[in-house]
C-alpha positions in Angstrom: 41.1 -114.1 -57.5 42.2 -115.9 -54.3 40.9 -114.1 -51.2 43.0 -113.8 -48.1 42.1 -115.4 -44.8 41.6 -112.0 -43.4 38.8 -111.4 -46.0 36.8 -114.3 -44.6 37.5 -113.3 -41.0 35.9 -110.0 -41.8 32.8 -111.8 -43.0 32.7 -113.7 -39.8 32.9 -110.5 -37.8 29.8 -109.2 -39.7 27.9 -112.5 -38.8 28.8 -112.0 -35.1 27.2 -108.6 -35.1 23.9 -110.4 -35.5 24.4 -112.5 -32.3 23.1 -109.8 -30.0 20.0 -109.2 -32.2 19.1 -112.8 -32.2 20.2 -113.4 -28.6 22.6 -116.2 -29.4 26.2 -117.0 -28.4 27.1 -118.8 -31.6 25.8 -120.0 -35.0 25.8 -123.3 -36.9 26.3 -123.0 -40.6 25.5 -126.1 -42.6 24.4 -124.8 -45.9 27.3 -125.6 -48.3 26.8 -122.3 -50.2 27.0 -120.4 -46.9 30.1 -122.3 -46.0 31.7 -121.3 -49.3 30.7 -117.7 -48.6 32.6 -117.8 -45.3 35.6 -120.0 -46.3 36.0 -119.8 -50.1 35.9 -123.7 -50.0 33.4 -126.0 -51.7 32.2 -129.2 -50.1 29.2 -131.5 -50.7 28.7 -131.3 -46.9 30.2 -129.7 -43.9 29.5 -127.6 -40.8 31.0 -124.3 -39.8 30.6 -123.5 -36.1 31.0 -119.8 -35.1 31.0 -118.5 -31.5 31.9 -115.0 -30.2 35.6 -116.1 -30.1 36.0 -119.3 -32.0 35.4 -120.6 -35.5 35.9 -124.2 -36.6 35.2 -125.9 -40.0 34.2 -129.6 -39.7 34.3 -131.8 -42.8 34.4 -135.5 -43.5 37.4 -137.6 -44.4 37.2 -136.8 -48.2 38.0 -133.1 -47.5 40.2 -133.1 -44.4 43.6 -132.7 -46.1 42.4 -130.2 -48.7 40.6 -128.1 -46.0 43.6 -128.0 -43.7 45.7 -126.6 -46.6 43.3 -123.9 -47.6 40.8 -123.1 -44.9 41.0 -119.7 -43.1 39.8 -121.5 -39.9 40.9 -124.5 -37.9 39.6 -127.8 -39.4 38.3 -130.8 -37.6 36.5 -134.1 -38.5 32.7 -134.0 -38.7 32.4 -137.3 -36.7 30.2 -136.9 -33.7 32.8 -137.8 -31.1 35.1 -135.0 -32.5 32.2 -132.5 -32.4 31.5 -133.4 -28.8 35.2 -132.7 -27.9 35.0 -129.3 -29.6 31.9 -128.3 -27.6 33.1 -129.6 -24.3 36.3 -127.7 -24.6 36.7 -124.8 -22.1 37.0 -122.3 -25.0 33.4 -123.2 -26.0 31.7 -123.3 -22.6 30.3 -119.7 -22.8 28.4 -120.6 -26.0 25.1 -121.6 -24.5 22.5 -120.7 -27.1 23.4 -121.7 -30.7 21.5 -120.1 -33.6 20.7 -121.7 -36.9 19.0 -120.8 -40.2 15.3 -121.4 -39.8 15.3 -122.9 -43.4 17.2 -126.0 -42.2 15.6 -129.3 -43.0 13.5 -131.0 -40.2 15.8 -134.0 -40.2 18.8 -131.9 -39.6 17.0 -129.8 -37.0 16.2 -133.0 -35.0 19.7 -134.2 -35.3 21.4 -131.0 -34.2 18.8 -130.3 -31.5 19.5 -133.7 -30.0 23.2 -133.1 -30.2 23.1 -129.7 -28.5 20.6 -130.7 -25.8 22.9 -133.6 -24.9 25.5 -130.9 -24.1 23.1 -128.7 -22.2 23.0 -126.1 -25.1 19.9 -124.4 -26.6 19.3 -124.6 -30.4 17.5 -121.5 -31.6 16.1 -120.7 -35.1 17.1 -117.3 -36.5 15.5 -115.3 -39.3 18.0 -115.4 -42.2 21.0 -113.6 -40.8 23.3 -115.1 -43.4 21.0 -114.6 -46.3 20.7 -110.9 -45.3 24.5 -110.6 -45.1 24.9 -112.3 -48.5 22.4 -109.9 -50.0 24.8 -107.0 -49.8 27.4 -107.6 -52.5 31.0 -106.4 -52.2 33.1 -105.0 -55.1 34.4 -108.4 -56.2 31.0 -110.0 -56.1 29.6 -107.3 -58.3 32.5 -107.8 -60.7 31.7 -111.5 -60.9 28.0 -110.8 -61.4 28.8 -108.4 -64.2 30.9 -111.1 -65.9 28.2 -113.6 -65.5 25.6 -111.3 -67.0 27.9 -110.3 -69.9 28.4 -113.9 -70.9 24.7 -114.6 -70.5 23.9 -111.8 -72.9 26.4 -113.1 -75.5 24.8 -116.5 -75.2 21.4 -115.0 -75.8 22.5 -113.1 -78.9 24.2 -116.3 -80.1 21.0 -118.4 -79.9 18.9 -115.7 -81.5 20.7 -116.5 -84.7 19.4 -120.1 -84.8 15.7 -119.2 -84.6 14.2 -120.5 -87.8 11.1 -122.4 -88.8 11.3 -126.0 -87.6 13.9 -125.7 -84.8 12.8 -127.1 -81.5 12.9 -125.5 -78.1 15.3 -128.2 -76.9 17.8 -127.5 -79.6 17.8 -123.8 -78.9 18.4 -124.6 -75.2 21.3 -126.9 -76.1 22.9 -124.3 -78.4 22.8 -121.9 -75.5 24.4 -124.3 -73.0 27.1 -125.3 -75.5 28.0 -121.7 -76.3 28.2 -120.5 -72.6 30.2 -123.5 -71.3 32.6 -123.2 -74.3 33.1 -119.6 -73.5 33.8 -119.7 -69.8 30.7 -120.5 -67.8 31.2 -122.8 -64.8 27.7 -124.1 -65.4 24.2 -123.1 -66.1 22.3 -121.3 -63.3 19.3 -123.4 -64.1 17.8 -125.4 -66.9 17.1 -123.0 -69.8 13.4 -122.1 -70.4 12.8 -121.9 -74.1 9.1 -121.6 -74.9 7.5 -121.2 -78.3 4.0 -119.9 -78.9 1.3 -121.2 -76.5 4.0 -122.8 -74.3 5.2 -119.4 -73.1 2.0 -119.2 -71.1 3.7 -121.5 -68.5 6.1 -119.5 -66.4 8.3 -122.5 -65.7 7.9 -124.4 -69.0 10.3 -127.3 -69.7 11.9 -126.9 -73.1 10.6 -129.7 -75.4 10.1 -130.8 -78.9 7.7 -128.0 -80.0 8.9 -126.7 -83.3 9.1 -123.0 -84.1 6.5 -121.6 -86.5 5.9 -118.2 -88.1 3.8 -116.0 -85.9 5.2 -117.6 -82.7 6.3 -115.7 -79.6 9.6 -117.0 -78.3 10.3 -116.7 -74.6 13.8 -117.3 -73.4 14.6 -117.4 -69.6 18.3 -118.2 -69.1 21.2 -118.0 -66.6 24.8 -119.0 -66.2 27.4 -119.3 -63.4 30.7 -117.5 -63.6 33.2 -117.7 -60.7 30.4 -119.1 -58.6 28.0 -116.2 -59.3 24.7 -116.5 -61.1 22.8 -114.5 -63.7 19.2 -114.6 -64.8 17.4 -112.7 -67.6 14.3 -113.3 -69.7 13.5 -111.9 -73.1 10.7 -112.4 -75.6 11.2 -112.4 -79.4 8.4 -112.0 -82.0 9.0 -114.5 -84.7 6.9 -113.0 -87.5 3.5 -111.5 -86.9 2.3 -112.5 -83.5 -1.3 -112.3 -82.3 -2.4 -108.8 -81.3 -3.1 -110.0 -77.7 0.6 -110.8 -77.3 1.6 -107.4 -78.5 -0.7 -105.8 -76.0 0.7 -108.0 -73.2 4.2 -107.0 -74.2 3.4 -103.3 -74.0 1.8 -103.7 -70.6 4.7 -105.7 -69.2 7.3 -103.2 -70.5 5.4 -100.3 -69.0 5.1 -102.1 -65.6 8.8 -102.8 -65.7 9.7 -99.1 -66.4 7.4 -97.9 -63.7 9.0 -100.2 -61.1 12.4 -98.8 -62.1 11.3 -95.3 -61.3 10.9 -96.4 -57.6 13.9 -98.7 -57.4 16.3 -97.2 -54.8 17.4 -97.8 -51.2 14.8 -97.5 -48.5 11.8 -98.6 -50.7 9.9 -101.6 -49.4 10.1 -104.5 -51.9 6.4 -105.1 -51.5 5.8 -101.6 -52.9 7.6 -102.5 -56.1 5.3 -105.4 -56.7 2.2 -103.3 -56.0 3.4 -100.7 -58.5 3.8 -103.4 -61.2 0.4 -104.9 -60.5 -1.3 -101.5 -60.5 0.4 -100.7 -63.8 -1.0 -103.9 -65.3 -4.6 -102.8 -64.7 -7.2 -105.4 -65.6 -4.6 -107.7 -66.9 -3.0 -108.0 -63.4 -4.9 -111.3 -62.8 -2.5 -112.9 -65.3 0.6 -112.0 -63.3 1.3 -115.4 -61.7 4.5 -114.9 -59.7 6.4 -112.5 -57.6 8.1 -109.5 -59.2 11.7 -110.7 -58.6 14.3 -112.0 -56.2 17.8 -111.5 -54.9 20.6 -113.3 -56.8 24.3 -114.1 -56.2 25.8 -117.4 -55.2 22.3 -118.8 -55.6 19.8 -118.0 -58.4 17.1 -117.2 -55.8 18.3 -115.3 -52.8 17.1 -112.9 -50.2 15.1 -110.7 -50.6 12.0 -112.0 -52.4 10.6 -109.0 -54.3 7.0 -109.5 -53.3 4.2 -108.2 -51.2 4.7 -111.4 -49.2 8.0 -109.9 -47.9 6.9 -107.7 -45.0 9.1 -104.8 -43.8 11.9 -105.6 -46.1 13.6 -102.6 -47.7 16.0 -102.3 -50.6 19.6 -101.6 -49.5 22.7 -100.3 -51.3 24.6 -103.3 -52.7 21.7 -105.6 -53.2 21.4 -107.3 -56.6 17.9 -108.2 -57.6 15.9 -109.3 -60.6 12.9 -107.4 -61.8 10.7 -109.6 -63.9 7.0 -108.7 -64.5 5.1 -111.1 -66.7 1.6 -111.8 -68.0 0.4 -115.2 -69.1 -2.7 -116.0 -71.2 -3.6 -119.7 -71.2 -3.6 -121.2 -74.6 -2.3 -118.0 -76.2 1.1 -117.2 -74.7 3.0 -115.3 -72.1 5.4 -112.3 -71.9 8.1 -111.8 -69.2 10.8 -109.1 -69.2 13.6 -109.7 -66.7 16.8 -107.8 -65.9 19.3 -107.8 -63.0 20.0 -104.5 -61.2 22.3 -103.5 -58.4 20.9 -101.0 -55.8 23.2 -98.0 -55.7 23.4 -95.1 -53.2 20.7 -93.2 -54.9 18.9 -95.6 -57.3 20.0 -98.6 -59.3 22.3 -99.7 -62.1 21.3 -102.3 -64.7 24.0 -105.0 -64.8 23.3 -105.9 -68.5 25.8 -104.5 -70.9 22.7 -103.3 -72.8 19.7 -101.9 -71.0 17.3 -103.5 -73.4 
């Protein structure tokens, strides 16, 4: 679906509402995913300048003509002399303090700070206003996320059929990639994690040449991109009779997952969800090696981080998050169960076509 220019102007209006909170007169957007969010256009680099009254998209020569045809906002060159002309224009004089995402690289921070100081402007870090805006998905974003999850689930069911003694982790990963791209995926959200047996004890295992054996646990953590939106699920499969320790872990993880869902609704602090999962794991909690989950959308890891490290962050209607408790025994194996859910007015909705 091609969105109207008015659609993107509404998103800019929402960003401007944060200006008073952060005590800024404008905002510099240089993350290319954020630029896509506000313009519908994809670049390898660019800058979007937003003040209380003006918006301008600055790109290099490779994109100028394309941007002028499709951008919802005026387009200029990214060359420094052009940027200076923009900021010395009378229309931009009232923008004295310019905000930026605090996650900007140090090199870019130095460059932009020098630029704005030369123009007697202040350059001020802000705490994730765009990430927080992107966290609340609109109807079309939810539709794209559902499509992404639906294709991902089909890809998972497809590769399950190839699990047989002797197949390698790499081959299963390649079958998944081939199927999803053949059936409409823009790309993979990340490199598939396919882990057999003891390899599943590493949460971020790189699929390798390990061959599948009877009695192995198979852990599959996969994601795809559809219309720019990412999906992410993890499942474990018992290939034959797995060790009893693994079955116990699986039961504990599933129980923790279900207990978290009972408290998944607007207004609940994200740290509370992780504490619930860890409490449900009892003595095995020491083998839970990562956060409980994360936001997901145009990026595979978005705001909010579902963790006790996230202070004073509450779930809000429209957020899409993963919930992925896991336990990992070194030398034995690991179990992780992950789904994507959207926070609704009174609770949550699982985005998987099946709630397994």
